[in-house]
N, C-alpha and C positions, 0 to 999 in steps of 0.2 A: 297666178291668180291674185287677187286683188281680196286683202282679210280685213272682213268690218268683224269691228268691235261693240257689243249689244250689251248695255246695260242693262238689267233687271232688279226688279224694285221688290221681290216676294212673288208669291202664286196664286191670282186672284183677284177679280177685277175692283173688291171694294175694300183690299187691303194690300195689295201688290200689285206685279204686273198682272196687265190684263191677257187671258191666256190665248185667245184668239187672235191678237193682235203681237203676238211676243210668237205664236207658233207660224202663222201666215207670213212675217217677218222673215223665219230662218228660212220658209219654204220657198218665197220671193228672191231671196239671196241666191239659194241653190240652182234654182232653173236660170236663174241669168247668168251664172255662170262663176259665181263668186264664193268664198268660204267665208264660216262665220266664226267668231271668237266669243264666248259667253261670260261677263259678269256681272257679280252683284256683290254690294255691301257686306262684310260678315258682321252683323250686327242686328239689336233685337228690335221687333216692332207690335203692337198692340195688334191681336188678332181678330177676325171677323167671323161669325158664322154664316157662310154664305147659301145657307138653307134654311138659316131661322128669320136671317136678315139683321141678327141682334149682336151688338158691340159683347164680347166675351173678355172673362178678365184673364185671358190668357196671351201670353208671349211666347213668338217665335222667333226665329232668324232668317234675315232675309236671303243670306245664301245658301241655306240648309233648303228653304222653299223654292228658292227660283232653279236648284237643283234637279226636281222634280220636271221643270219643261225642260232642262238642259240636258234631260238623261243623264246626270251626273256630271258631262264634261262640263265644268262652269269654274270659275277662277274668282278669287276677293280679288275685287276692286281697287284693295291698298298695290296691288303690282300690276295695275296698268302702267303700262309705257308707251307715250303717243307716238312713239319714232315706230315701234312695231305693228304700226296699220293701220290703214287706206281711207278710214272713214267710223265713226262712233254713230251710233242709233240708240235712242232710248223708244221701247215701247212705252204704250200709257197705260191705264189701270192708276185707279185711288192711290195705289201706293206712290209713285210717280209724285203725289201731290202731298202725300205726309210721312214718308219716309225717306225719299230721296229728298225733301226739302221741308218746310214747314207751312206751306201754301195753304193747305187746308185748313189750318190753324189759326197763323195769321194773316194771312192773303197776302197783297202787294208788303207788308211789313217783313213777310218770310226770311228765312235764312238757309242757305244751300246746306249740304252736307259737304264738308271739306274736301273729300275724296273724291264725289262728284265732282263739285267744281274745278278741281284739278284737273281731273281728265278734261274736262269741256276749255278749258284754259288751253292747257296744253296744245288740244287739238286746234283751238283757235290761231293757237301763237306760230304755229306753222303750217294755216291755213288749209287744214285738210279736211274735209267733209263732216259736217255733224247735220243728224237727223233728229226729228223729235214727231211723234204720233200723238194723236189724242190732249190730253191734258199735259203732258211731260213739253210742249214747249214752255211752260211758265218755269220749268227748272232750267232751260236755256236762257230765257230772258232775264232770270234773277240772277245769273252770272255776267252775263255780257249786256246786260240792261241798253241803254241807248246805241248801243252799237248795232242794234238786231233788229230786223222785222220777220213776224211769226204768225201763224194764224191757231186758232184753235175751233174757227168754223166761224160762227155766226154769235155764240153765246155772249150779252153785251157785258154782263157782271163781268164776266171774266177776262172778255174783250180790255172794259174797262181797268182792268188789275192792270194786266199786261203794259198798258200804257201806261198807270201809275212807277210803273217800275222802271218807265224809262223809254223803254223799247215802243216800236211800232205793232199794231196789230192789224192785219189784212183779212177781210172777210173771205171765204172760200165755201166750196160747195164741197160735198161728199168724198168725190173723189180727187179733189184737187191738191195740186201741192203750189205752195206758196215757195217761193225761189229768191232768196237772198244773196244775189251773187257776189257782192261787196264781201258778205263774214261766210261766202259758201255754207249757209245755214237753209236745211229744208225739209219744211214743215207740214202736217197733212191731218185733217180733223180726225179721220177716222169713226170712234163710235162716240163722238161728240156731236155726231150728227146721222151715221150711219143707221140702216134699220133692216141692215142685210147684210149677212156675213162675206155675200159675194160684192159688195162696195168697200167694204174696208178691206178686205184684197186689192181689189184692184186701186185704192190711192196706195196701199201699199208699195205695191210692184210699180207703180209710177214714180214714188218714190224713190226707191230702189234703183231705176232707170234714170232718172235723172242726176243721181248721186253717181252711178259707173259711168256717165257720160262725162260727167263733170272731168274722172279721174282719168281719162283716155286724152282730154284736150291738151 
C-alpha cells in the first residue's frame, strides 16, 4: 500500500492548515486505497481568533495544534525520511504561507523553514511526487524555484509572486490539477477559488488520483 506523507502547519484556515482541505485529503487518500502519515513542524506560531477574526497575543505549537486534525497520530517533521514515503502533500491554509514559510510577510523574498525545505528537496531528488493545495504551492515554488510549474488558481498578485520566485504559474479552475511531469509536482487551487466544499473535495481527489497513477507507472 502506498504511504503518503502530509505536512500540516497547525489547525485553522487563518493561522494553520485549512481543516476542510486537510480532512478531505485524508479521506481521498483512504478512499483511493492508500495510507497516510501526518507530520508538522514542532515550533510556535502566532495564533488567530477564528471567531472574532482578530489577532491574539497568544502563541501555539504547530505540532500540538495539528495533532487535533491527526487525532494525535502525528510525527515531528524533523523525523521525516523521504525514503520511507511514496509522495508528499501540503494542504493549504494561511499557516502554509506564514508558518511553513514567510511568504505572508515577505512575499517573493520569502524563506522556507529548513525542515520543510529539506523534505521537499529530498523528495524531489528521489523524483517522488510532491502535491500542494490552495496557497501551499508557494512553499514548493520557494524551494524548487525555476525548476517547477504550479497553480494557485487565477489570483494575479500571488501568480506574479510565484513568477518572481523563478517558478512558472499556470492558471487553473477550482477542481483542476496542474501537473509538472518533469518535476513530479501536482497542484490544485482548492479554496483559492472554490466556493463549495464539494469542489474542494473534487480537486483534492483529482490530485490524489493523479499522484497514485504516477506511482503505478
